[in-house]
N, CA, C and O atoms as a printed pandas DataFrame, in Angstrom:
     atom_number atom_name residue_name chain_id  residue_number  x_coord  y_coord  z_coord
0              1         N          MET        A               1  -31.260   20.141  -15.090
1              2        CA          MET        A               1  -30.032   20.805  -15.555
2              3         C          MET        A               1  -29.906   19.148  -16.131
3              4         O          MET        A               1  -30.538   18.204  -15.658
4              5         N          SER        A               2  -28.854   19.069  -17.348
5              6        CA          SER        A               2  -28.267   17.846  -17.660
6              7         C          SER        A               2  -27.412   17.252  -17.578
7              8         O          SER        A               2  -27.103   16.268  -18.251
8              9         N          GLN        A               3  -26.503   18.075  -16.161
9             10        CA          GLN        A               3  -25.003   17.647  -16.313
10            11         C          GLN        A               3  -25.402   17.122  -14.655
11            12         O          GLN        A               3  -24.861   17.636  -13.676
12            13         N          ASP        A               4  -26.481   15.971  -14.552
13            14        CA          ASP        A               4  -26.908   15.067  -13.391
14            15         C          ASP        A               4  -25.418   13.793  -13.758
15            16         O          ASP        A               4  -24.528   13.218  -13.132
16            17         N          ASP        A               5  -25.989   13.909  -15.295
17            18        CA          ASP        A               5  -24.642   12.507  -15.311
18            19         C          ASP        A               5  -23.261   12.919  -15.196
19            20         O          ASP        A               5  -22.511   11.947  -15.104
20            21         N          LYS        A               6  -22.660   14.073  -15.170
21            22        CA          LYS        A               6  -20.895   14.296  -15.457
22            23         C          LYS        A               6  -20.630   14.321  -13.666
23            24         O          LYS        A               6  -19.515   14.306  -13.144
24            25         N          LEU        A               7  -22.101   14.365  -12.839
25            26        CA          LEU        A               7  -21.440   14.488  -11.348
26            27         C          LEU        A               7  -20.882   13.663  -10.607
27            28         O          LEU        A               7  -21.545   12.725  -10.165
28            29         N          ILE        A               8  -19.515   13.807  -10.283
29            30        CA          ILE        A               8  -18.718   12.864   -9.355
30            31         C          ILE        A               8  -18.876   12.748   -7.987
31            32         O          ILE        A               8  -19.172   13.652   -7.206
32            33         N          ASP        A               9  -18.653   11.541   -7.731
33            34        CA          ASP        A               9  -19.036   11.403   -6.116
34            35         C          ASP        A               9  -17.191   11.491   -6.088
35            36         O          ASP        A               9  -16.373   10.767   -6.657
36            37         N          LEU        A              10  -16.985   12.691   -5.177
37            38        CA          LEU        A              10  -15.556   13.107   -4.720
38            39         C          LEU        A              10  -14.962   11.971   -3.515
39            40         O          LEU        A              10  -13.972   11.240   -3.520
40            41         N          SER        A              11  -15.863   12.156   -2.679
41            42        CA          SER        A              11  -15.426   10.890   -1.451
42            43         C          SER        A              11  -15.051    9.513   -2.340
43            44         O          SER        A              11  -13.833    9.330   -2.327
44            45         N          ALA        A              12  -15.708    8.606   -3.028
45            46        CA          ALA        A              12  -15.341    7.604   -3.580
46            47         C          ALA        A              12  -14.379    7.532   -4.558
47            48         O          ALA        A              12  -13.790    6.468   -4.751
48            49         N          GLU        A              13  -14.134    8.529   -5.211
49            50        CA          GLU        A              13  -12.696    8.730   -6.262
50            51         C          GLU        A              13  -11.576    8.959   -5.098
51            52         O          GLU        A              13  -10.468    8.558   -5.453
52            53         N          ARG        A              14  -11.621    9.517   -3.784
53            54        CA          ARG        A              14  -10.714    9.660   -3.269
54            55         C          ARG        A              14  -10.193    8.325   -2.554
55            56         O          ARG        A              14   -9.020    7.952   -2.530
56            57         N          ALA        A              15  -11.395    7.617   -1.921
57            58        CA          ALA        A              15  -11.307    6.579   -1.444
58            59         C          ALA        A              15  -10.538    5.418   -2.206
59            60         O          ALA        A              15   -9.771    4.602   -1.695
60            61         N          LYS        A              16  -10.944    5.529   -3.673
61            62        CA          LYS        A              16  -10.127    4.427   -4.349
62            63         C          LYS        A              16   -8.873    5.243   -4.881
63            64         O          LYS        A              16   -8.335    4.760   -5.878
64            65         N          ARG        A              17   -8.510    6.021   -4.535
65            66        CA          ARG        A              17   -7.111    6.651   -5.046
66            67         C          ARG        A              17   -6.045    6.671   -3.498
67            68         O          ARG        A              17   -4.825    6.836   -3.487
68            69         N          VAL        A              18   -6.814    6.485   -2.472
69            70        CA          VAL        A              18   -6.322    6.411   -1.241
70            71         C          VAL        A              18   -6.447    4.676   -1.228
71            72         O          VAL        A              18   -5.578    4.377   -0.409
72            73         N          HIS        A              19   -7.004    3.519   -1.655
73            74        CA          HIS        A              19   -6.755    2.442   -2.024
74            75         C          HIS        A              19   -5.715    1.803   -3.091
75            76         O          HIS        A              19   -5.083    0.747   -3.051
76            77         N          ASP        A              20   -5.763    2.645   -3.880
77            78        CA          ASP        A              20   -4.617    2.296   -4.914
78            79         C          ASP        A              20   -3.239    2.900   -4.262
79            80         O          ASP        A              20   -2.394    2.077   -3.909
80            81         N          LEU        A              21   -3.073    3.761   -4.153
81            82        CA          LEU        A              21   -1.790    4.191   -3.125
82            83         C          LEU        A              21   -1.554    3.169   -2.221
83            84         O          LEU        A              21   -0.405    2.728   -2.182
84            85         N          ASN        A              22   -2.181    2.815   -1.670
85            86        CA          ASN        A              22   -1.998    1.570   -0.039
86            87         C          ASN        A              22   -1.657    0.782   -0.958
87            88         O          ASN        A              22   -0.486    0.909   -1.314
88            89         N          GLU        A              23   -2.180    0.110   -1.409
89            90        CA          GLU        A              23   -1.915   -1.262   -2.760
90            91         C          GLU        A              23   -0.306   -1.436   -3.265
91            92         O          GLU        A              23    0.467   -2.391   -3.192
92            93         N          LYS        A              24   -0.156    0.007   -3.841
93            94        CA          LYS        A              24    0.866    0.232   -4.411
94            95         C          LYS        A              24    2.260    0.164   -3.170
95            96         O          LYS        A              24    3.356   -0.395   -3.159
96            97         N          ARG        A              25    1.655    0.881   -2.397
97            98        CA          ARG        A              25    3.253    0.569   -1.226
98            99         C          ARG        A              25    3.096   -0.627   -0.333
99           100         O          ARG        A              25    3.992   -0.863    0.477
100          101         N          LEU        A              26    1.880   -1.521   -0.416
101          102        CA          LEU        A              26    1.840   -2.715   -0.004
102          103         C          LEU        A              26    2.971   -3.612   -0.769
103          104         O          LEU        A              26    3.868   -4.303   -0.285
104          105         N          ASN        A              27    2.595   -3.345   -2.226
105          106        CA          ASN        A              27    3.297   -3.999   -2.969
106          107         C          ASN        A              27    4.844   -3.690   -3.204
107          108         O          ASN        A              27    5.545   -4.606   -3.634
108          109         N          GLU        A              28    5.457   -2.341   -2.919
109          110        CA          GLU        A              28    6.385   -2.397   -3.034
110          111         C          GLU        A              28    7.270   -3.177   -1.631
111          112         O          GLU        A              28    8.319   -3.822   -1.616
112          113         N          VAL        A              29    6.360   -2.798   -0.575
113          114        CA          VAL        A              29    7.063   -3.561    0.884
114          115         C          VAL        A              29    7.373   -5.186    0.862
115          116         O          VAL        A              29    8.351   -5.798    1.289
116          117         N          ARG        A              30    6.026   -5.714    0.123
117          118        CA          ARG        A              30    6.330   -6.904   -0.740
118          119         C          ARG        A              30    7.751   -6.979   -1.275
119          120         O          ARG        A              30    8.673   -7.584   -0.729
120          121         N          GLN        A              31    7.798   -6.471   -2.111
121          122        CA          GLN        A              31    9.009   -6.998   -3.171
122          123         C          GLN        A              31   10.023   -6.941   -2.683
123          124         O          GLN        A              31   10.874   -7.745   -3.063
124          125         N          ALA        A              32   10.406   -5.827   -1.488
125          126        CA          ALA        A              32   11.397   -5.533   -0.806
126          127         C          ALA        A              32   11.768   -6.932   -0.042
127          128         O          ALA        A              32   12.854   -7.507   -0.120
128          129         N          PHE        A              33   10.547   -7.384    0.770
129          130        CA          PHE        A              33   10.954   -8.427    1.586
130          131         C          PHE        A              33   10.835   -9.574    1.070
131          132         O          PHE        A              33   10.884  -10.562    1.802
132          133         N          GLU        A              34   10.678   -9.680   -0.097
133          134        CA          GLU        A              34   11.013  -11.242   -0.445
134          135         C          GLU        A              34   12.541  -10.998   -1.111
135          136         O          GLU        A              34   13.228  -11.986   -1.370
136          137         N          GLN        A              35   13.043   -9.642   -1.377
137          138        CA          GLN        A              35   14.615   -9.546   -1.648
138          139         C          GLN        A              35   15.262  -10.060   -0.726
139          140         O          GLN        A              35   16.122  -10.927   -0.876
140          141         N          ALA        A              36   14.855   -9.498    0.475
141          142        CA          ALA        A              36   15.679   -9.623    1.545
142          143         C          ALA        A              36   15.803  -11.036    1.811
143          144         O          ALA        A              36   16.858  -11.540    2.195
144          145         N          MET        A              37   14.869  -11.602    1.635
145          146        CA          MET        A              37   14.297  -13.197    2.407
146          147         C          MET        A              37   13.355  -13.886    1.709
147          148         O          MET        A              37   12.221  -14.048    2.160
148          149         N          PRO        A              38   13.833  -14.460    0.276
149          150        CA          PRO        A              38   13.284  -15.196   -0.331
150          151         C          PRO        A              38   12.770  -16.484   -0.044
151          152         O          PRO        A              38   13.356  -17.380    0.565
152          153         N          LEU        A              39   11.481  -16.512   -0.592
153          154        CA          LEU        A              39   10.327  -17.603    0.509
154          155         C          LEU        A              39   10.947  -19.159   -0.074
155          156         O          LEU        A              39   11.108  -20.198    0.566
156          157         N          GLY        A              40   11.272  -18.814   -1.824
157          158        CA          GLY        A              40   11.776  -20.121   -1.595
158          159         C          GLY        A              40   11.371  -21.326   -1.318
159          160         O          GLY        A              40   10.478  -21.508   -0.490
160          161         N          LYS        A              41   11.959  -22.314   -1.961
161          162        CA          LYS        A              41   11.809  -23.809   -1.677
162          163         C          LYS        A              41   11.385  -24.101   -0.066
163          164         O          LYS        A              41   11.962  -23.179    0.511
164          165         N          ALA        A              42   10.861  -24.691    0.706
165          166        CA          ALA        A              42   10.696  -24.700    1.911
166          167         C          ALA        A              42   11.890  -26.496    1.771
167          168         O          ALA        A              42   11.847  -27.583    1.196
168          169         N          LYS        A              43   13.140  -25.430    3.110
169          170        CA          LYS        A              43   13.821  -26.841    2.972
170          171         C          LYS        A              43   13.341  -27.408    4.268
171          172         O          LYS        A              43   12.752  -26.846    5.191
172          173         N          LYS        A              44   13.739  -28.690    4.124
173          174        CA          LYS        A              44   13.602  -29.637    5.136
174          175         C          LYS        A              44   14.647  -29.534    6.237
175          176         O          LYS        A              44   15.844  -29.470    5.957
176          177         N          LYS        A              45   14.174  -29.517    7.561
177          178        CA          LYS        A              45   15.561  -29.877    8.148
178          179         C          LYS        A              45   15.979  -31.092    8.358
179          180         O          LYS        A              45   15.144  -31.966    8.125
180          181         N          PRO        A              46   17.494  -31.591    8.898
181          182        CA          PRO        A              46   17.820  -32.428    8.770
182          183         C          PRO        A              46   17.904  -33.156   10.578
183          184         O          PRO        A              46   18.553  -32.794   11.560
184          185         N          LYS        A              47   16.747  -34.496   10.328
185          186        CA          LYS        A              47   16.647  -35.261   11.887
186          187         C          LYS        A              47   18.281  -35.406   12.722
187          188         O          LYS        A              47   19.316  -35.987   12.395
188          189         N          LYS        A              48   17.846  -34.461   14.086
189          190        CA          LYS        A              48   19.452  -34.822   14.673
190          191         C          LYS        A              48   19.083  -35.993   15.139
191          192         O          LYS        A              48   17.956  -36.489   15.151
192          193         N          LYS        A              49   20.382  -36.542   15.639
193          194        CA          LYS        A              49   20.792  -37.413   16.232
194          195         C          LYS        A              49   20.196  -37.510   17.972
195          196         O          LYS        A              49   20.137  -36.334   18.332
196          197         N          PRO        A              50   19.793  -38.328   19.031
197          198        CA          PRO        A              50   19.137  -37.826   19.845
198          199         C          PRO        A              50   20.687  -38.060   21.148
199          200         O          PRO        A              50   21.512  -38.971   21.212
200          201         N          LYS        A              51   20.547  -36.974   21.885
201          202        CA          LYS        A              51   21.992  -37.155   22.672
202          203         C          LYS        A              51   21.833  -38.564   23.452
203          204         O          LYS        A              51   20.876  -39.282   23.742
204          205         N          LYS        A              52   23.168  -38.610   23.643
205          206        CA          LYS        A              52   23.328  -40.121   24.509
206          207         C          LYS        A              52   23.676  -39.660   25.999
207          208         O          LYS        A              52   24.572  -38.959   26.469
208          209         N          ARG        A              53   22.378  -40.481   26.651
209          210        CA          ARG        A              53   23.002  -39.726   28.301
210          211         C          ARG        A              53   23.853  -41.067   28.906
211          212         O          ARG        A              53   24.427  -40.995   29.993
């Protein structure tokens, strides 16, 4: 048969599709998280004066 080159490994295609869906979902969650809590520049905390005793 000459159809051997046209065979598709369905399990590999399904794994690839599932991976793409998970990657898409991960990117959506990452973008939503960045909108809610922007990473921006790291702010330095001012040093507090020690309490007097």
